[in-house]
C-alpha positions, 0 to 999 in steps of 0.5 A: 504455469499462468499464461502471461501473454508474453509480459513479465509477472506483475505482483499487484494486490487489493485490500479488504477494506476497500470493499466496505458498505460505506464510510459513514460520518459525513457520507452514507454508511450504506451505499454498498449494502452488498459488502456489509458483513463480508467475511475474510473468506467472502473477500477471497471469493469476491477477488477470485470471482469479480477481479481476477477474471478482469485483470491483465493475464500477467497480473499475480493477484495478492490480497491484504487484510487487517488483523483484529477488524477483518481477520482473527485467529478464529478464521485465519486457517480458512482464509489461508486455505481459501486464498491458496485454492483461489490462486491468491497470495497474502500481500500484507497483514496490518494490525488494526491498532487504530480501532483498539488503542485511541491514546497512542497505541505502541507509544501511549503515555498509558503503560497499560495501553502500551503493553496491550498494543505491543501484545496485539502487534505480537499476535498479528506477527505470530498469525502471519508467521504461523497459520497465514504463512501458507498463503504467502508467495515464495516469490513476493514476501508478505509484510506486517504493516505498522500503520501509525494511525494509532501513534498520534498525539494532540498536545505537543510536549517534551515527552514526545521524545519518550514516545518515539523511543517507545516506538523504536523499542516496539518496532525492534522487537517485531523486526527481530521476531520477523527475522527469526520466522520461518517464511520470508516476511517483512515488517514495514512502517507506513508514515502519514502526517495526520489522521486519526490524530492531529499529528502522528509520530512518524509523519514522513518517509524520512522519519521511517528511514531515520528510525531504520538507521537508529535500529541499524546503529543499535545492531539490529538486522534491518534487511527485512524492515523498511518503508511502506511507501504510499504516494498519497501520504507523501502528497498529504504532507505536501511532499514530492512522492518521487523524491520520497521514493527515490531517497528510500530506494537509495537505502534499499529500504522500500518493502511495500508500495501503496499505489494510490494518490490524493488526485491533485491531477487537474481532474480530481481534487485533493492534495496537501492539507486534505483528508486521505482521499485514497484515489486509485492510481492513474497514469501521471508523470509522477507515476511514471517516475516512481515506476521507472525507479522501481523497475531499475531498482532491486525492489521485489515487493507488491504494488498494492491498491490501498484505495477507497471507492467514492461515497456514491459508488455502488458495489459494481463501480467499486470493483470497476475502480480496483480493476481500472487501477490495476490496468493503469499500473500495468499500462505504465509498466508496459510502456516503461519496459518498452523504453517509454519515456526514453530516459537517455533522450530525456537526460540529453535534453536536460543537459542542454536545458531543453525542458519544454521537450521533456514536458512534451515527452512525459505528456505523450507517455501519459497519454499513451498509458491512458490509451493502453489502460483503456484497452486493457480495461475495455477487454475486462467486461466492466461489470456495471455502473452501479 
Protein backbone atom coordinates (compact mmCIF):
# COMPACT_ATOMS: atom_id res chain seq x y z
CA UNK A 1 0.00 0.00 0.00
CA UNK A 2 1.36 3.40 -0.97
CA UNK A 3 2.30 5.98 1.65
CA UNK A 4 -0.02 8.90 0.92
CA UNK A 5 1.49 11.23 3.49
CA UNK A 6 -1.84 11.32 5.33
CA UNK A 7 -3.74 12.70 2.33
CA UNK A 8 -6.46 10.81 0.42
CA UNK A 9 -5.47 9.17 -2.87
CA UNK A 10 -5.91 11.51 -5.83
CA UNK A 11 -6.38 9.97 -9.29
CA UNK A 12 -4.53 12.10 -11.84
CA UNK A 13 -3.63 11.10 -15.36
CA UNK A 14 -1.25 12.22 -18.11
CA UNK A 15 -1.57 11.81 -21.87
CA UNK A 16 0.70 10.22 -24.43
CA UNK A 17 0.02 13.01 -26.94
CA UNK A 18 1.56 15.61 -24.64
CA UNK A 19 4.98 14.15 -25.31
CA UNK A 20 5.36 14.95 -28.99
CA UNK A 21 8.47 16.19 -30.83
CA UNK A 22 6.62 19.34 -31.97
CA UNK A 23 3.27 20.29 -33.43
CA UNK A 24 4.52 21.41 -36.85
CA UNK A 25 2.56 23.75 -39.10
CA UNK A 26 3.13 27.27 -37.81
CA UNK A 27 5.50 26.10 -35.07
CA UNK A 28 8.54 23.80 -35.13
CA UNK A 29 8.01 20.07 -35.56
CA UNK A 30 11.38 19.12 -34.04
CA UNK A 31 11.59 21.08 -30.79
CA UNK A 32 11.68 17.88 -28.70
CA UNK A 33 13.52 15.33 -30.87
CA UNK A 34 13.90 12.98 -27.91
CA UNK A 35 10.15 12.25 -28.08
CA UNK A 36 10.17 11.33 -31.78
CA UNK A 37 9.15 7.74 -32.41
CA UNK A 38 8.19 7.06 -28.81
CA UNK A 39 6.38 3.74 -28.50
CA UNK A 40 3.45 3.03 -26.19
CA UNK A 41 5.72 1.15 -23.78
CA UNK A 42 8.27 3.94 -24.07
CA UNK A 43 5.58 6.34 -22.85
CA UNK A 44 4.98 4.08 -19.85
CA UNK A 45 8.70 4.23 -19.07
CA UNK A 46 8.76 8.02 -19.36
CA UNK A 47 5.89 8.45 -16.89
CA UNK A 48 7.38 5.86 -14.52
CA UNK A 49 10.88 7.31 -14.54
CA UNK A 50 10.43 11.07 -15.00
CA UNK A 51 6.98 11.91 -13.58
CA UNK A 52 6.03 9.34 -10.93
CA UNK A 53 9.03 10.11 -8.65
CA UNK A 54 8.18 13.84 -8.65
CA UNK A 55 4.45 13.98 -7.92
CA UNK A 56 2.89 14.23 -4.43
CA UNK A 57 2.91 10.84 -2.67
CA UNK A 58 -0.88 10.49 -2.63
CA UNK A 59 -1.08 10.76 -6.43
CA UNK A 60 -2.37 7.65 -8.20
CA UNK A 61 -1.02 8.07 -11.71
CA UNK A 62 -2.95 7.14 -14.81
CA UNK A 63 -2.04 7.23 -18.48
CA UNK A 64 -4.17 8.00 -21.55
CA UNK A 65 -3.46 7.03 -25.13
CA UNK A 66 -4.94 7.19 -28.64
CA UNK A 67 -5.99 4.00 -30.40
CA UNK A 68 -4.83 3.93 -33.99
CA UNK A 69 -2.18 6.62 -33.68
CA UNK A 70 -0.24 5.69 -30.53
CA UNK A 71 -1.45 2.16 -29.77
CA UNK A 72 -2.75 -0.77 -31.78
CA UNK A 73 -3.68 -4.41 -31.32
CA UNK A 74 -0.05 -5.30 -32.03
CA UNK A 75 1.37 -3.64 -28.91
CA UNK A 76 -1.64 -3.46 -26.58
CA UNK A 77 -0.60 -6.50 -24.56
CA UNK A 78 2.94 -5.20 -24.01
CA UNK A 79 1.59 -1.77 -23.07
CA UNK A 80 -0.83 -3.20 -20.50
CA UNK A 81 1.87 -5.41 -19.00
CA UNK A 82 4.33 -2.51 -18.77
CA UNK A 83 1.71 -0.25 -17.19
CA UNK A 84 0.84 -2.82 -14.55
CA UNK A 85 4.47 -3.51 -13.74
CA UNK A 86 5.06 0.24 -13.37
CA UNK A 87 2.11 0.85 -11.06
CA UNK A 88 0.26 2.92 -13.67
CA UNK A 89 -3.41 2.56 -14.62
CA UNK A 90 -5.06 3.17 -17.97
CA UNK A 91 -7.40 6.13 -17.59
CA UNK A 92 -8.60 6.64 -21.14
CA UNK A 93 -8.46 5.21 -24.63
CA UNK A 94 -9.45 7.64 -27.36
CA UNK A 95 -9.99 6.50 -30.95
CA UNK A 96 -7.93 8.79 -33.16
CA UNK A 97 -10.76 9.00 -35.70
CA UNK A 98 -9.78 12.54 -36.62
CA UNK A 99 -6.59 11.19 -38.17
CA UNK A 100 -8.44 8.67 -40.33
CA UNK A 101 -11.86 10.11 -41.22
CA UNK A 102 -11.81 13.65 -42.57
CA UNK A 103 -15.40 13.87 -43.80
CA UNK A 104 -17.43 13.47 -40.63
CA UNK A 105 -16.43 10.09 -39.23
CA UNK A 106 -19.37 8.52 -37.35
CA UNK A 107 -21.62 11.15 -38.92
CA UNK A 108 -20.16 11.25 -42.40
CA UNK A 109 -22.43 11.89 -45.37
CA UNK A 110 -20.41 9.17 -47.10
CA UNK A 111 -21.88 5.84 -45.90
CA UNK A 112 -18.62 4.00 -46.55
CA UNK A 113 -16.69 6.35 -44.28
CA UNK A 114 -19.47 6.21 -41.70
CA UNK A 115 -19.34 2.41 -41.59
CA UNK A 116 -15.53 2.42 -41.36
CA UNK A 117 -15.59 4.94 -38.52
CA UNK A 118 -18.10 2.85 -36.58
CA UNK A 119 -15.97 -0.25 -37.02
CA UNK A 120 -12.91 1.70 -35.89
CA UNK A 121 -14.72 2.73 -32.68
CA UNK A 122 -15.86 -0.87 -32.10
CA UNK A 123 -12.27 -2.08 -32.33
CA UNK A 124 -11.14 0.54 -29.83
CA UNK A 125 -13.80 -0.52 -27.34
CA UNK A 126 -12.97 -4.19 -27.85
CA UNK A 127 -9.33 -3.44 -27.12
CA UNK A 128 -10.26 -1.55 -23.97
CA UNK A 129 -12.55 -4.34 -22.77
CA UNK A 130 -10.05 -7.03 -23.78
CA UNK A 131 -6.23 -6.87 -23.78
CA UNK A 132 -6.11 -3.45 -22.09
CA UNK A 133 -8.52 -4.35 -19.29
CA UNK A 134 -5.69 -5.66 -17.10
CA UNK A 135 -4.32 -2.11 -16.95
CA UNK A 136 -7.62 -0.61 -15.75
CA UNK A 137 -7.87 0.30 -12.06
CA UNK A 138 -10.68 -1.32 -10.11
CA UNK A 139 -10.94 1.92 -8.12
CA UNK A 140 -11.17 4.34 -11.03
CA UNK A 141 -12.69 3.12 -14.32
CA UNK A 142 -11.25 3.81 -17.74
CA UNK A 143 -13.20 5.78 -20.35
CA UNK A 144 -13.56 5.38 -24.08
CA UNK A 145 -13.31 8.99 -25.23
CA UNK A 146 -15.37 9.85 -28.29
CA UNK A 147 -13.70 13.17 -29.04
CA UNK A 148 -15.73 14.83 -31.77
CA UNK A 149 -12.82 16.25 -33.75
CA UNK A 150 -13.87 14.19 -36.77
CA UNK A 151 -17.59 14.90 -36.27
CA UNK A 152 -17.48 18.21 -38.07
CA UNK A 153 -18.78 20.10 -41.06
CA UNK A 154 -18.18 23.30 -42.99
CA UNK A 155 -21.45 23.68 -44.92
CA UNK A 156 -24.60 23.99 -42.78
CA UNK A 157 -27.57 22.29 -44.47
CA UNK A 158 -30.90 20.82 -43.43
CA UNK A 159 -29.27 17.36 -43.42
CA UNK A 160 -27.42 18.33 -40.23
CA UNK A 161 -30.21 16.72 -38.24
CA UNK A 162 -29.47 13.43 -40.04
CA UNK A 163 -25.83 13.69 -39.02
CA UNK A 164 -26.88 14.11 -35.39
CA UNK A 165 -29.16 11.07 -35.61
CA UNK A 166 -26.25 9.05 -36.95
CA UNK A 167 -24.14 10.09 -33.97
CA UNK A 168 -26.95 8.97 -31.67
CA UNK A 169 -27.04 5.57 -33.37
CA UNK A 170 -23.29 5.04 -33.18
CA UNK A 171 -23.04 6.15 -29.56
CA UNK A 172 -25.99 3.94 -28.58
CA UNK A 173 -24.17 0.93 -29.98
CA UNK A 174 -20.99 1.75 -28.06
CA UNK A 175 -22.80 2.44 -24.78
CA UNK A 176 -24.70 -0.85 -24.94
CA UNK A 177 -21.49 -2.73 -25.74
CA UNK A 178 -19.64 -1.06 -22.87
CA UNK A 179 -22.43 -1.90 -20.44
CA UNK A 180 -22.08 -5.59 -21.26
CA UNK A 181 -18.28 -5.62 -20.98
CA UNK A 182 -16.45 -7.33 -18.13
CA UNK A 183 -14.36 -4.53 -16.58
CA UNK A 184 -15.94 -1.36 -15.31
CA UNK A 185 -15.64 0.82 -18.38
CA UNK A 186 -17.39 4.02 -19.37
CA UNK A 187 -18.06 5.85 -22.61
CA UNK A 188 -17.77 9.61 -22.74
CA UNK A 189 -18.09 12.36 -25.30
CA UNK A 190 -15.75 15.33 -25.20
CA UNK A 191 -17.50 18.37 -26.72
CA UNK A 192 -15.65 21.15 -28.49
CA UNK A 193 -16.89 24.07 -30.61
CA UNK A 194 -14.40 23.82 -33.49
CA UNK A 195 -11.13 22.16 -34.67
CA UNK A 196 -10.52 20.23 -36.77
CA UNK A 197 -13.55 21.60 -38.66
CA UNK A 198 -15.06 25.09 -38.64
CA UNK A 199 -17.95 23.60 -36.64
CA UNK A 200 -18.40 20.35 -34.75
CA UNK A 201 -21.65 18.49 -34.17
CA UNK A 202 -21.34 18.35 -30.37
CA UNK A 203 -20.05 21.78 -29.42
CA UNK A 204 -20.95 22.16 -25.74
CA UNK A 205 -21.66 20.15 -22.62
CA UNK A 206 -25.36 20.81 -23.16
CA UNK A 207 -25.18 18.98 -26.49
CA UNK A 208 -23.84 15.88 -24.73
CA UNK A 209 -26.42 16.12 -21.95
CA UNK A 210 -29.16 16.37 -24.57
CA UNK A 211 -27.80 13.32 -26.39
CA UNK A 212 -27.67 11.44 -23.09
CA UNK A 213 -31.29 12.39 -22.45
CA UNK A 214 -32.35 11.10 -25.86
CA UNK A 215 -30.64 7.77 -25.22
CA UNK A 216 -32.23 7.47 -21.79
CA UNK A 217 -35.66 8.26 -23.26
CA UNK A 218 -35.08 5.47 -25.78
CA UNK A 219 -34.50 3.01 -22.95
CA UNK A 220 -30.70 2.88 -23.07
CA UNK A 221 -28.89 2.45 -19.73
CA UNK A 222 -26.79 5.63 -19.54
CA UNK A 223 -25.23 4.95 -16.13
CA UNK A 224 -21.88 4.35 -17.84
CA UNK A 225 -22.19 7.14 -20.38
CA UNK A 226 -21.76 10.86 -20.08
CA UNK A 227 -19.69 13.97 -20.42
CA UNK A 228 -15.94 14.31 -20.63
CA UNK A 229 -15.66 17.80 -19.26
CA UNK A 230 -12.71 19.87 -20.47
CA UNK A 231 -12.42 23.31 -18.91
CA UNK A 232 -10.62 24.76 -21.94
CA UNK A 233 -13.23 23.60 -24.44
CA UNK A 234 -15.95 25.40 -22.49
CA UNK A 235 -13.75 28.50 -22.54
CA UNK A 236 -13.18 28.17 -26.30
CA UNK A 237 -16.94 28.32 -26.79
CA UNK A 238 -17.16 31.45 -24.63
CA UNK A 239 -18.95 29.59 -21.84
CA UNK A 240 -18.38 29.46 -18.11
CA UNK A 241 -16.71 26.11 -17.32
CA UNK A 242 -18.05 26.26 -13.76
CA UNK A 243 -21.67 26.37 -14.93
CA UNK A 244 -20.89 23.74 -17.58
CA UNK A 245 -19.62 21.37 -14.92
CA UNK A 246 -22.36 22.20 -12.42
CA UNK A 247 -25.16 21.38 -14.86
CA UNK A 248 -23.58 18.03 -15.73
CA UNK A 249 -22.97 17.14 -12.08
CA UNK A 250 -26.67 17.74 -11.35
CA UNK A 251 -27.33 15.01 -13.91
CA UNK A 252 -24.59 12.77 -12.44
CA UNK A 253 -23.32 12.76 -16.01
CA UNK A 254 -19.60 13.59 -15.67
CA UNK A 255 -17.47 10.52 -16.43
CA UNK A 256 -14.04 12.12 -16.89
CA UNK A 257 -12.31 15.49 -16.44
CA UNK A 258 -9.74 17.17 -18.66
CA UNK A 259 -8.27 19.78 -16.34
CA UNK A 260 -6.55 22.10 -18.76
CA UNK A 261 -7.46 25.59 -19.82
CA UNK A 262 -7.19 28.35 -22.38
CA UNK A 263 -5.11 30.44 -20.00
CA UNK A 264 -7.09 33.68 -20.12
CA UNK A 265 -6.03 34.41 -16.54
CA UNK A 266 -4.27 37.75 -16.79
CA UNK A 267 -0.93 35.99 -17.17
CA UNK A 268 -1.37 33.66 -20.17
CA UNK A 269 -3.25 34.66 -23.31
CA UNK A 270 -6.07 32.56 -24.74
CA UNK A 271 -9.81 32.42 -24.29
CA UNK A 272 -12.87 32.37 -26.56
CA UNK A 273 -12.30 32.41 -30.29
CA UNK A 274 -8.73 31.12 -30.02
CA UNK A 275 -7.40 27.74 -31.13
CA UNK A 276 -7.11 25.04 -28.48
CA UNK A 277 -4.19 26.41 -26.46
CA UNK A 278 -4.09 23.47 -23.98
CA UNK A 279 -2.38 25.21 -21.07
CA UNK A 280 -1.80 23.13 -17.98
CA UNK A 281 -4.06 23.65 -15.01
CA UNK A 282 -3.18 26.49 -12.61
CA UNK A 283 -4.95 27.65 -9.42
CA UNK A 284 -7.77 30.10 -10.11
CA UNK A 285 -11.22 30.92 -8.79
CA UNK A 286 -12.66 28.81 -11.62
CA UNK A 287 -10.55 25.81 -10.63
CA UNK A 288 -11.49 26.21 -6.97
CA UNK A 289 -15.18 26.28 -7.88
CA UNK A 290 -15.00 23.17 -10.06
CA UNK A 291 -12.80 21.29 -7.61
CA UNK A 292 -15.17 22.17 -4.78
CA UNK A 293 -18.17 20.88 -6.70
CA UNK A 294 -16.38 17.66 -7.65
CA UNK A 295 -15.31 17.12 -4.05
CA UNK A 296 -18.89 17.47 -2.84
CA UNK A 297 -20.31 15.24 -5.59
CA UNK A 298 -20.24 11.53 -6.28
CA UNK A 299 -17.65 11.97 -9.04
CA UNK A 300 -15.12 9.14 -8.88
CA UNK A 301 -13.25 9.50 -12.16
CA UNK A 302 -9.84 10.70 -13.28
CA UNK A 303 -8.50 14.23 -13.34
CA UNK A 304 -6.58 14.16 -16.58
CA UNK A 305 -4.02 16.70 -17.74
CA UNK A 306 -4.81 16.83 -21.46
CA UNK A 307 -2.24 19.51 -22.16
CA UNK A 308 0.49 20.51 -24.56
CA UNK A 309 3.96 21.93 -23.95
CA UNK A 310 4.71 25.32 -25.44
CA UNK A 311 6.20 25.32 -28.97
CA UNK A 312 9.56 26.42 -27.51
CA UNK A 313 9.71 23.81 -24.70
CA UNK A 314 12.32 21.06 -24.79
CA UNK A 315 11.76 17.58 -23.39
CA UNK A 316 12.70 18.49 -19.81
CA UNK A 317 10.42 21.52 -19.68
CA UNK A 318 7.55 19.46 -21.10
CA UNK A 319 7.90 17.04 -18.19
CA UNK A 320 8.17 19.96 -15.77
CA UNK A 321 4.87 21.42 -16.98
CA UNK A 322 3.03 18.13 -16.44
CA UNK A 323 4.45 17.75 -12.93
CA UNK A 324 3.52 21.35 -12.14
CA UNK A 325 -0.08 20.82 -13.28
CA UNK A 326 -0.38 17.76 -11.03
CA UNK A 327 1.03 19.72 -8.08
CA UNK A 328 -1.37 22.58 -8.82
CA UNK A 329 -4.42 20.29 -8.64
CA UNK A 330 -3.18 18.63 -5.46
CA UNK A 331 -2.61 22.01 -3.81
CA UNK A 332 -6.15 23.16 -4.65
CA UNK A 333 -7.63 19.91 -3.36
CA UNK A 334 -5.66 20.03 -0.10
CA UNK A 335 -6.99 23.50 0.59
CA UNK A 336 -10.55 22.47 -0.23
CA UNK A 337 -10.22 19.46 2.07
CA UNK A 338 -9.12 21.85 4.84
CA UNK A 339 -12.12 24.14 4.30
CA UNK A 340 -10.47 26.84 2.17
CA UNK A 341 -12.25 28.81 0.92
CA UNK A 342 -14.93 28.72 3.63
CA UNK A 343 -18.09 28.05 1.62
CA UNK A 344 -20.44 28.67 4.56
CA UNK A 345 -18.86 32.06 5.18
CA UNK A 346 -19.02 32.87 1.47
CA UNK A 347 -22.72 32.00 1.39
CA UNK A 348 -23.38 34.27 4.38
CA UNK A 349 -21.54 37.08 2.63
CA UNK A 350 -23.56 36.45 -0.52
CA UNK A 351 -26.84 36.76 1.41
CA UNK A 352 -25.84 40.21 2.59
CA UNK A 353 -24.44 41.14 -0.86
CA UNK A 354 -20.89 41.57 0.44
CA UNK A 355 -19.28 40.38 -2.76
CA UNK A 356 -16.08 42.37 -2.31
CA UNK A 357 -15.25 40.17 0.69
CA UNK A 358 -16.01 37.05 -1.39
CA UNK A 359 -13.56 38.24 -4.02
CA UNK A 360 -10.89 38.72 -1.36
CA UNK A 361 -11.50 35.23 0.05
CA UNK A 362 -11.05 33.70 -3.38
CA UNK A 363 -7.91 35.71 -4.11
CA UNK A 364 -6.44 34.56 -0.80
CA UNK A 365 -7.29 30.94 -1.60
CA UNK A 366 -5.67 31.19 -5.04
CA UNK A 367 -2.54 32.77 -3.54
CA UNK A 368 -2.32 30.02 -0.91
CA UNK A 369 -2.69 27.35 -3.59
CA UNK A 370 0.15 28.85 -5.63
CA UNK A 371 2.38 28.87 -2.55
CA UNK A 372 1.51 25.29 -1.64
CA UNK A 373 2.00 24.09 -5.21
CA UNK A 374 5.39 25.79 -5.31
CA UNK A 375 6.40 23.79 -2.23
CA UNK A 376 5.13 20.52 -3.72
CA UNK A 377 6.85 21.19 -7.03
CA UNK A 378 10.06 22.47 -5.42
CA UNK A 379 10.45 19.18 -3.61
CA UNK A 380 10.18 17.26 -6.86
CA UNK A 381 13.67 18.12 -8.09
CA UNK A 382 12.75 19.78 -11.38
CA UNK A 383 14.63 18.11 -14.20
CA UNK A 384 15.77 21.20 -16.03
CA UNK A 385 15.03 24.18 -18.14
CA UNK A 386 15.47 22.62 -21.57
